[in-house]
N, C-alpha and C positions, 0 to 999 in steps of 0.2 A: 502634171507632176513628173519629174525625171524618173527614169526607169529604176535607178539605183534605190530610190526611196520606196519602191513597191515591194521590196523583199525585207521581211522581218530580220533575217540574219545580217543584212547589210546595215540596218538601223542599229542593231545591237553592236555591230563592229564599229560603226562611227561613234557611238556613245562611249563604248569601252576604249577605243583608240584615242578619243579626245581626252578622257580622264588620264590615260597612261601618258599622253603627250604633255600633260600638265605636271604629272607626278615626276617623271624621269628627270627633266631638266631642273625642276624646282630645287632638288638637292644635288643634282649632278654638278651644278656650278661649284658647290663647296668641295666636292670630291675632286674635280679637275684642278682647282686652285691648290689643293693639298697634294697634287701630283700622285693621286691614287686612282687614276682612271682605270687601271686594269682590275680593280676590285670588282667591277661590274662583270667583267669577263670571267673572273674566278668564280664568283657566286653563280653565274649562269651554268657553269659546269657542275657546281654543287647541286643546283636545282635539277640538272639532268640526272644526277645520281638519285636524288629524291624521287623523281618521276619513275625511274627504273625500279626502285624499291616499291613504290606504290603499285606498279603494274604486277610485280611478282607476288606481292602480298594481298592483292585485290583490295587495296586501300585507296581512298581518294587521292590521286597522285599530286594534285595541287597542295593538299594539306600536308602530305609528307615532304614535299619540296619546300614548303614554307618553314616547317620545323628545321629542315636541313640548312637552309640558307641563313635564317636568323641565328641559329646556333653557331654556324661557321663564321658568320660575320662578327659575332661577339668574340669568338676565339681568336680570329685574326687581329682584331683591335686590341685585345688583351695582350697578345704576344708582342705586338708592335709597341704598345704604350709602356709596357714594363721592360722593354729593351732586351727581351730574351731572344728576339729574332728580328732582323731588319724587315721593314714593311714589304719590300719586294720579295724577300725570301719566304716570308709567311704566305704571301699570295701564291707563290710557286708551289709550295708544299700542299696547300689546300686544293689548288687547281689540279695538279697531276694525280694526287691521291684520290680525289673524288671522281676524276675521269677514269682512273683505273678501276675503281669499284663499279662504276657504271658499265664499263666494257665487260667486266667479269659477269655481272648480273645478266646483261643482255645475252652474252654468249651461252649462259646456262639456261636461259629461258627460251621462249619460242622465237626470240629475235625481234626484229622491227615489224611493226604493223602500222596501219593507217593512223591510229590514235597516237602512237608514239611519234610518228613523223609530224603530227600536228603540234606536239609540244616542242619538237626540235626546231621547226621552221615557222610555226604559227599557222593558224587557219581560222579565217573569219567564220567558217561554217560551224565551228565548235563552241563559239562564245554563247553562253547561256545566261539566264537571269542570276544564277548563283555567282558566276564570274563577275557580273556587273556589280552585284552587291559587295563582293570582296574588294574590287577595285575602288568602288565609291567610298567604302569605310576607310580604306587606306588613304585615299585622297584627302579626306577630312582630317585624319590624324596628321598627315604630312603638312598640310596647310597650317594647322594649329601649332605644330612643332616649329615650323619655320618662322611664323609670326612671333611666337613666344620667345624663341631663342635666337632671333635674327642677329642681335649684337654679338652674342657668344659665338655663333657659327661664323660670322664675318671675321672676328678677331682671330679665332683659332685656325681659320683657313690660311692666314698669312704668316702669323708668328705665334706658335703655340706657347713658347716660353714667355713672351710678353703677355699673352692672354692669361697665362697662369698667374703671373705676378699681379695682373690687374684684378684678380679675384674670379676669373672665369673658371667654371667647373669643366675644364678641358676634357678630362677622362670620361666623365658622364656624358657630355655633349657628343664627343666622338663615338662613344659606344652606341648611343641612340641613333646617330646618323648611320653607322654601319648596319645596325639591325634593320632600320627602315630601308636601306639600300637592298638588303637581302629580301625583304618583304616585297618591294617593288619589282625586283627581278622576277619573283614568283608570280606576281599579279599580271605581269606583262607577257607571260609566256604565250598566252592564247593569241595575242595580237601579232607579235613579231617573232616569237620563238625564242627559246633559251639561247640559241647560238648567235642571235643578232640583237638581243635586247640591250647589250652594252652600247651599241651604236646610238640608240635613242637617248641614252643617258649622257653620252660624251659629245657626239658630233654637233648637235644643236648648240651646246654650250661653247664649243670652239668657234662656231660661226658668230655667236653673239659677242664673245670676247674680242673678236677681230673688229667689230664695229662699235661696241659700247664705249661710252665716255664716263661711265660711273657704275657703281656696283648694282644699284637697283635697276638701272637701265639694262645691264647685262642679264639680270635675272628675268626681267620681263621679255627681253628679246629671245632668251633661251626658250621660254615657254611658247612664244609666238612661232619660232622656227619649228619647234616640236609639233605644234598643232598643224601648221601648214604641211609639214612632211607627212603626217598621218592622213590628213584629208586628201592631199594630192595623191599619195601612194595608194589609198584605198580606192579612189575613183579610177585611177589608171589601171589598177589590178582588176577591178570589176569589168571594165569595158574591154580590156585587152586580154582577159582571161589569164592573168599571171599570178604568181605567188605574192600575196599581199605583203608578207614580212620583207621579202627581198626588195620589192618596189619601194617600200617605205624607207629602208636603209639607203638605197641608191638615191632617193630624193633628198635625204639629209646630206649626203656627200655632195650632190649638185648644189645645194644651198650653201654649203661650206665653201665650195669653189667660187660661187657668186659673191659671197661675203668677202673672200680674199681679193677678188677682182675689184670690188667696190672700195675696199680698204686701200689697195694699192693706188687706185685712181685718186682717192682723197689725199693720200700722202704725196702723190706727185703734184697735185694742184697746190697743196700747202707749201711744198718746197719751192715751187715757181713763184709764189707770192711771199717767200721769205718767212714762212710760218713753220715752226717746228711741228713735225707730224705728231698727232695726238690720237688717242683712242685705240691704239693697237692692242692694249690689254688693260685689265683692271689693276691698279697699283695700290701700294699701301696708303698713298695719299688719298685715293678715292675712298678707301675704307675709313680713314680718319674723318673725312668730310661726311661720309654717310652716318657714322656714329655721332658726330657732333650735331648733325641735323635732327637726330632723334630727341624727343622731349625727355 
């Protein structure tokens, strides 16, 4: 048996990391296509504020962060949907205000400690059974949500006005997606840290969109890239004695670079044979084909 499987904390890390790798890209695809990639970064700073509050009040930090991220996600979506504030402006307001609150709380408390750094950058040593149950429950909820509302999510990701005219409950769907994004950011803190969790939501999706020729293929590829990034990152971090969160994120970036290289090579070969390049991104036509294929 490989040495990595002889340690309980690494087994927990692999299980938890695998669930996060499925969670993050599963709805990250819809976020990226809506051009709201920075929502993950914003909510990670909100989660940091929640962790800081949790440490000061001696409350379970993950629970406080969960309340903070889900509430903020709902607030951002409501501001954006009602036209009271542009989406990017709402993200900026929540990002900087939550970061400012976190800095104030930290400066007035005992400052940084090992546990706090674990939330910031991730630490496989701190993943426990409670974290695994939280991530597992959230994974089931996200899978059920994506399966149940796949058509609605797909349509609203490309053209929300058309989706609304078609009878899609755009506001409710987007609100649920935003809340689940906040919950996933919180659940992923232990694996990659709040400062890097956005990378696991966005970068595997970008790599998949460069190679995919259809919406479902992009979704499956996103999850596959996420899983590979976590597995490779954890193994490299274990044997090289490096920070797992950082290695996982660097691995996603390497995969994006490889996907871009393969995509460019495929486009070059297609041009040489007189074929129009395809598969550079998921288009509205792909969405229509996906929806027409559904029973």
